[in-house]
N, C-alpha and C positions, 0 to 999 in steps of 0.2 A: 173317826170316820174315813178313811182312807179310797177315793175309787181310781180304777187303772185308767193308766194313760195314753196307751195304744196310739190308735190312727189321733185324735184329737190334739196328743201334745203335740204331733206336727202341723195339725191345720196354726195353733196359738201358734207355733214356731214363726212361719208365716207371717203372722198377726201384723206387726210394724208395715207390714209393703202394703196390706188392703188401710189401714193407720191415716199411714201421710200421702193418702191418695185425693184429692183435693179437685179430680174431676165431676161432673156431674154424675149422681148415682143414676145409673139404669136398670137399678132392681129392686122391685117393693120392699119395705122395710117390713118385720115381722112384726106380729101385734103384740101387747103389752104383755097380755100372758106367755106370747112364747118367748118372748124375749126376757120376761123374768124368769124363768124354767132354763133358760138358756144362760143368765149371766150365773146363776147357781151352780148348774153344771161345769161353768168356764171357770169360773176359780178358783178352784179347790186346783186345778192343774194351769193355769196361766202363769206364767215367771213372774219373778218379783215388781219389776219395770214396769210391767203392763197397766195402764190407765183405766179405769171404769171406759173412759169413751172409746180405747182403745180394745174393750173387750168386747162394748156395744158395735163397733165398726165389725170389729169377729163376727157378731151374733146376726148380724142383718149381712154379710157374703155369706152366709146359710138362703137366707130368702132369692127365689128364682122367680123368671117370668112366668118358668113350665109348672102348671098347676097339680101335675103330677109330681113334681122333684118337690116341692113348696108341701103335697101332701104328706110324702114320708119322711121330710126333715120333721112339720109339726108331729105325729105320729110317734116317730124317735126322739124329741121332746118329749111328749106325756110319757110315755114308756119307761126313757131316765126319771123322772120325776119320781115318778108312783115308786121306781124302783129301790129310788134313795130313801123314800118316805118306810119302804117296806125293811132295807136294809137294816135306817134305825131303827127300827121295832124290836130285828133279831140283834142278842146281848148278843150269837157271835159275829154279827156283822162281815158274814159269808157270803150270804145268799144270793141266788140268780148271779152267779161271776161269766158266763155264759151268755148271757140274755145279756147284760151291762155292755160285753163287749161289743156285740150285734148293732146292739141299739147309738154304739161311738160311732160305728164305719158307715150305717146307714147318715149319721150327721153329716159326716166326710164325702157322702154320694155325689153332693153339687159341687163340688171342689175339684176343676181337674188339674191342680198343680200338684195333686198328693198321689202317692202310691200306699195303698193301705198295705199294713205288714198280711201277710200271708203266715205260716211257719215261724217257728224260735229265729229270732235272728239272732244271731252272737259271736265272738273272735275268742277261740281260748291258743293265749302266746306258749303256752304249754301243752301239749297232747303226748304220751307217751304210749307208744304201742309194742309190747315184745312179742318175741318169734315174728317178725316183717316178712310180708310176703317178696320178694325179690329173683321169683323163678321167671316170673312174664317179662321183663324188666331184663333181665340177662338173655333171654332167649331172643327179643328184640335187640340186642346186642348196644343197649344204651347206657350212660353214665349213673343211672339210678339202679344197677342192679346191686351198686355200695348205698345203703342209706344209715341214717343216723336216728337213732331210737323215740327221741324227740322232735316233735316238729310245732306246726302253727295250723289250726284247725281256726279257718271259719264257714259260717252257713248265711248266703242272704238271698231272702224271699220274699216276693211281694205279691201280690194281682192290680188287676183295675177291673175296676167297675166298665163291662161291653152293653150291658143292655136292662133295663129294670122292670121291672113286672110281668113279665113274657106272660104266666096266665095270672091276670088280672092285679091283683095289691102281691102275692110271693113269682117265682121263676126267677132267680136274679143271674145275667149270665155274666160272667168274671174270664178273665186269661191273666193264669199265674205264674211265676215263674221264678224257681228254686236253686240259687248255685251252691253246692256244697263242695269245700276245693280241701285240700292236703297239701301243704306247702313247706317242703325243708327248706324252712329260713337259717338255719342254724349252721348248714355245714354248705358252706366256704368254697370249700376245695371243689365244690362242683357248681358255683356258681347261684347254689340256691334256685334249683329250680322248683315249680311246682309238681311234684309228686302224681299227683292226680287230682280231677274238677270232676264235679256229674251236673249237669243241665239236666234241669228237668221244666220243662212246658210243661203248660196243662191248661184244658177247657174244662170249666167247672161249672152247673150246673146246680144253685144253689137255692133251696126251698124253705125259710124258718116256719117251724115248726112249736105247737104246744099243746104236746099227748101228754099223757101219763101214763105209766105202764113200771107196773107194782115200785110203785113210788119213785122213781124217775121223769124226768122229766126231757119229751124229746125236743131239744129245744132247734137242732140243724139238721138239713138230707142231704145230703149231697149224689149228684151222678158225673162222674170226672171219666175223660180220654187224657192219660199222661204218656208222656214221652220220658225218655229219659236214657241219655248217654253220654260219656266219657267223651266224644271229641275225640279220638284216638280214630288213625285209622291204622292197617294191616292185623299182625297180632295183638295190640295193644287198644283193639277195639271192643268195645261191651255197648251194649245196646238192647234196650226190650219197650215195647210197645203195650199197654196195660186198659183193662176196661176197670174203673174203679167206681164202689158205691161208698159212702161216710155215714155212718149215724152217730151223730154226739145226742149224748145225755145230762146228764149234771142232778143233784140233791145237797144241800144244803153247802158243806168249800169242799164235796164231791163232784169227778167229773168225769167218765170214761167218752170214746169213743173208741166203733167198730168200723174197720176195711178193710172189706175183703176185694177179692178182685180177680181178674179173668186176664190173660196172656193172651194177645192178638199172635198167631202164628204164623211166623214166617220161612220164606221156603229155605230148605236146607244148604241149594247150591251146585257148586259143581265137587266142591270140598274144601277143606280149612282156609285154601288159600281164595278162595271166590269174595270179592270184599261184596256181592250181592246176595251172600248167603248170611246164618244165623248165626253171630258173634259167639255167641252163648246159650246153644239151647237145653240144656242142661239149670241153666240159672232158678227155672222154677223149683228144682229140687235142691235148693239152698237157700233162697230167698223167702219161702212161703207161698201160702194163697191167700193170705190175711195179715192185719196189724190189731194187734187188739192197746190201747194206750189210755192209759190213767194218769189224774193228776189229785193233790189234794192239798188244798192252802188254810194254811193256818197261821195267823201274824203276820202276814205281809211274807209269809215261805212257802212255795211252794215246791211238792215234793214229787215228781212223774216217773214213769214205769212206762214201757211199750215191749211189746213182745209181739214177737213173729213164729212162724211153725207149720213146716210142709205137710205137715197130721201126715206121718207116714211113719212106718216101725225103726228109722233109723235115729227119726227126733229134732233133723238140722233143723235151725232156724236161728234167731239172735232176742238176747234181752239189753235193756240198756235203761238205767236207773240217771235220773236227773233230779239238782238241789238246786233250786235258784232263793236268792235273797237282798235285801235292801242292801244299795252301797251310799247309792248318791240319788237325786230326783228325778235323774234321768238317763242310768243303767241302775244293773242287780248284779249282781256276782252268782255265778253258775259254774258249775261241776257235774261235768255227764262220767259215764263209767259206762262200758259196750263190752258184750263178749259177744260172740256169736258169728257170724256169716254174714257180708252186706255188709262191711259197714263202709265199704265206698266199692262202685262198680268192678273194679279191678282185684278186688278181693273176696267178689261174690261166694267165690269158693272156696276161702283159708278163711280157716279160725282165727274170728282177733281178739285178741284182750288190750282195751284202751280206755285209759281213765285222760281227765283232759279237764283245766282249770280258767277259770275268764270272766267274760262278762256277756251278761246280754244283751240286745241295746231293747227288743219287744218280747215279751213273755207269754204266756199262755192266756192270763188272766187282765 
């Protein structure tokens, strides 16, 4: 049995800071039952140099004077313990993958020193793209009018809890930020510039759920306000704002999410050169109106699929295939293949075929 690591890894990475703290404790300790549950979970992801006392200190930092936080942590520990038993009784060892991730995130809500992973965090040292879109850069008169086909691609995505339990014991408010960058790192002649960086801040209201629909468990529903921009000005500026809904389902080793959105209208301005106007009024015709994602977990390998479509006769959208596999205790190998529109905002209206190989630091499960 191998539990997913995710945010609990980061907590245990910082554990020596707490273990070496000789100041008087200001927080209540976990009960014997909670301590037992926490240790059984933590020991599967802790570093080899962690002592039992160190693990105990880590678990005790989860206890807080705030009773609502303590209750949430106790519930998460109990859920993790029960889920571990369910997994041991499942020959495939792949049940309730998303629920375990949510429970691990709940364990770390009390720790202000952690940023929780949001989307995949990855680094692709080799990302190859054929038929590069150089037109916007040529029109803007930049050096990127000439590009190499191979570049570095990476994504950093984190979220932080702002308010917990807005509606009783549910309804958690998060702020999230995702950075997706394309870096011409191997193009020495033009000083290795970043070709494109997309910034995506989000405000997320998240509801944990346990409904069964046609044999699938609806484990999470979210309402989001999202801004996405490439941080450029003038002819290279691209941005849009959306209201999104995301529903996540799982069944055994299979999980999928349905993520439709509504684009918040923008003023057309006084023309294409007006900086207050819409940079890309037709973006929805290429990026579509929804995203459907699915993932399958098998023997610690994860195969993922993403589909977007505009539901129009021209059938524009995108498809992305991903495959991640174990490499070490801290990273996983990651292969990503993309075909369609919207590989980045600057390419929203340009059909792109790209393949990348590298590592992922935090995965889906």
